C-alpha positions in Angstrom: 159.1 76.9 28.9 158.4 75.5 25.4 159.7 72.1 26.6 157.3 72.2 29.6 154.3 73.0 27.2 155.4 70.0 25.0 155.1 67.9 28.2 151.5 69.1 28.6 151.5 71.0 31.7 148.4 72.8 33.0 149.8 75.6 35.0 153.0 77.6 34.7 154.6 79.6 37.6 157.2 81.9 36.1 159.3 85.0 37.4 160.0 87.5 34.4 163.4 88.8 34.9 163.0 90.6 31.8 159.5 92.2 31.3 159.3 92.0 27.7 161.1 88.9 26.5 158.5 86.2 27.6 155.4 87.8 25.8 155.5 85.5 22.7 156.1 82.2 24.5 153.4 82.9 27.2 151.0 84.0 24.4 151.4 80.5 23.1 151.1 79.0 26.3 147.8 80.9 26.9 146.6 79.7 23.5 147.1 76.1 24.6 144.9 76.7 27.5 147.8 76.7 30.1 147.2 78.8 33.2 149.9 81.5 34.1 150.8 82.6 37.4 153.4 85.3 37.5 155.3 85.9 40.8 158.0 88.3 42.3 157.8 90.9 39.3 155.4 91.8 36.6 155.2 91.1 32.8 155.1 94.1 30.5 151.7 92.8 29.3 149.7 91.7 32.4 146.8 90.3 30.3 149.0 87.2 29.8 148.7 86.3 33.4 145.8 84.7 35.0 147.2 86.1 38.3 150.2 88.1 39.2 151.4 87.9 42.8 154.4 90.4 43.8 155.4 92.4 46.9 154.2 95.9 46.8 157.5 97.2 45.0 156.5 100.7 44.9 155.9 100.9 48.5 159.1 99.4 49.3 160.8 102.3 47.7 158.3 104.8 49.4 158.9 103.4 52.9 162.7 103.3 52.5 162.6 106.8 51.1 160.4 108.1 54.1 163.1 106.7 56.4 166.0 108.1 54.3 164.5 111.6 54.7 164.4 111.2 58.4 168.3 110.5 58.3 169.3 113.1 55.9 169.4 117.0 55.5 171.1 117.9 52.3 172.4 115.0 50.2 174.0 113.9 46.9 172.2 110.5 46.0 173.4 107.6 43.9 170.9 105.2 42.6 171.7 101.5 41.7 169.0 100.4 39.3 167.6 97.3 37.2 165.8 98.9 34.3 164.5 95.6 32.6 162.6 94.3 35.5 159.3 96.0 36.7 159.9 95.4 40.3 163.3 97.2 40.0 161.6 100.1 38.1 158.7 100.5 40.7 161.1 100.2 43.7 163.4 103.0 42.2 160.2 105.2 41.2 158.7 104.9 44.7 162.0 105.8 46.2 162.5 108.7 43.8 158.9 110.1 44.3 159.3 110.0 48.1 162.6 111.9 48.1 162.0 114.3 45.3 163.9 117.5 45.7 167.1 115.6 46.7 169.9 115.7 44.3 170.3 112.5 42.2 174.0 112.7 40.9 173.7 109.3 39.0 171.8 106.2 38.2 173.8 103.2 37.6 172.6 100.0 35.9 173.6 97.0 37.9 171.0 94.3 37.3 170.5 93.8 40.6 173.7 91.8 41.0 176.5 91.9 43.6 179.3 91.2 41.2 177.9 94.0 38.7 177.2 96.6 41.4 180.7 96.4 43.0 182.7 97.2 40.0 180.1 99.8 38.6 180.3 101.7 41.8 184.2 101.4 41.8 184.0 102.9 38.3 181.9 105.8 39.6 184.4 106.4 42.4 187.2 106.4 40.2 185.6 108.9 38.1 185.2 111.3 40.9 181.6 111.1 41.3 180.6 112.8 44.6 177.9 111.1 46.6 177.0 110.4 50.2 174.0 108.0 50.0 173.0 105.3 47.8 169.6 103.6 47.3 169.9 100.1 45.7 167.0 98.3 44.0 167.9 95.1 46.0 169.9 93.8 48.8 172.3 91.9 46.4 173.4 95.1 44.9 173.4 96.7 48.2 176.0 94.1 49.4 178.0 94.8 46.4 178.0 98.5 47.2 179.0 98.1 50.8 181.9 96.0 49.6 183.0 98.7 47.3 182.5 101.4 49.9 184.5 99.3 52.3 187.3 98.8 49.9 187.5 102.5 49.5 187.2 103.4 53.3 184.2 105.4 52.5 181.5 103.2 54.4 181.6 105.6 57.6 180.3 108.5 55.6 177.9 106.8 53.0 174.5 105.7 53.7 173.3 102.5 52.0 169.7 101.5 51.6 168.2 98.5 49.9 165.1 96.3 49.3 164.4 92.6 50.1 165.2 92.0 53.8 167.8 89.1 53.0 169.9 87.7 55.7 173.1 89.3 54.4 171.5 92.9 54.4 170.1 92.3 57.9 173.4 91.2 59.2 175.1 94.5 57.6 172.1 96.6 59.3 173.0 95.1 62.7 176.5 95.8 62.3 175.7 99.4 61.2 177.3 98.9 57.7 173.8 99.4 56.0 171.0 101.8 57.0 167.9 100.2 56.1 165.9 97.8 53.8 162.3 97.0 52.9 161.5 93.3 53.8 159.7 91.2 51.4 157.8 88.0 52.4 158.6 85.3 49.8 156.7 82.5 51.8 153.7 84.5 51.7 154.1 85.0 47.9 154.5 81.2 47.6 151.5 80.5 49.7 149.3 82.8 47.5 150.7 81.2 44.3 150.0 77.7 45.6 146.3 78.8 46.6 146.0 80.4 43.1 147.2 77.1 41.4 144.5 75.0 43.1 141.8 77.7 42.5 142.5 77.7 38.7 142.6 74.0 38.5 139.3 73.9 40.2 137.9 76.3 37.7 137.4 78.9 40.4 138.2 82.6 40.0 141.3 84.4 41.2 142.5 87.9 42.1 144.0 89.4 38.8 146.8 91.2 40.8 147.8 90.4 44.3 150.2 92.8 46.3 151.9 91.4 49.5 152.7 94.2 51.9 156.4 95.0 52.7 157.9 96.2 56.0 160.8 98.6 56.9 164.0 97.0 58.6 166.4 99.5 60.6 168.9 98.8 63.2 166.0 99.5 65.8 163.9 96.5 64.7 166.3 94.2 62.7 
């Protein structure tokens, strides 16, 4: 980002994977008069952004949670989380608020990565953690979870839920290996970002925060 600032950019579009760590450099960019558009997940300090465009991540957790409640009576729930991203925090919180009353046996940090989620779940299995459903903050983690469950011959009796609507997750849902996901619409986020760029460069006002709706994907509509 500092290299781009030195090149004299007018607008910066950024996805803050760590919601805290970019505050200093973005503060410097703002002081230089650079317009800042944040996409996909929020900064910890939204005042640094001229416009923040994300999926409705809290609602993604809510709609998956509502579907989950229609599928399960009593349950022991495991959650795969990514606590340093606002989008991950919001998805998990939306889900947990919706299914409050269900037993959460563990919340595992996986950074939303397949290659981390798979061994972390294996560690929980090896440690004897008892669970029958897993909510994953994103579909990458869910794919890792499915792989670990399949390896341990547990997939037939453990439900798996994700967020993203990725091609891999939709294929797993169609095959009955995943239960549901909340689909994002990245092209809509990109289109809104492009529109915000032109408006800012033309000196026009933009919405400070834009939430793009999400949609539940199950085997019925995949």
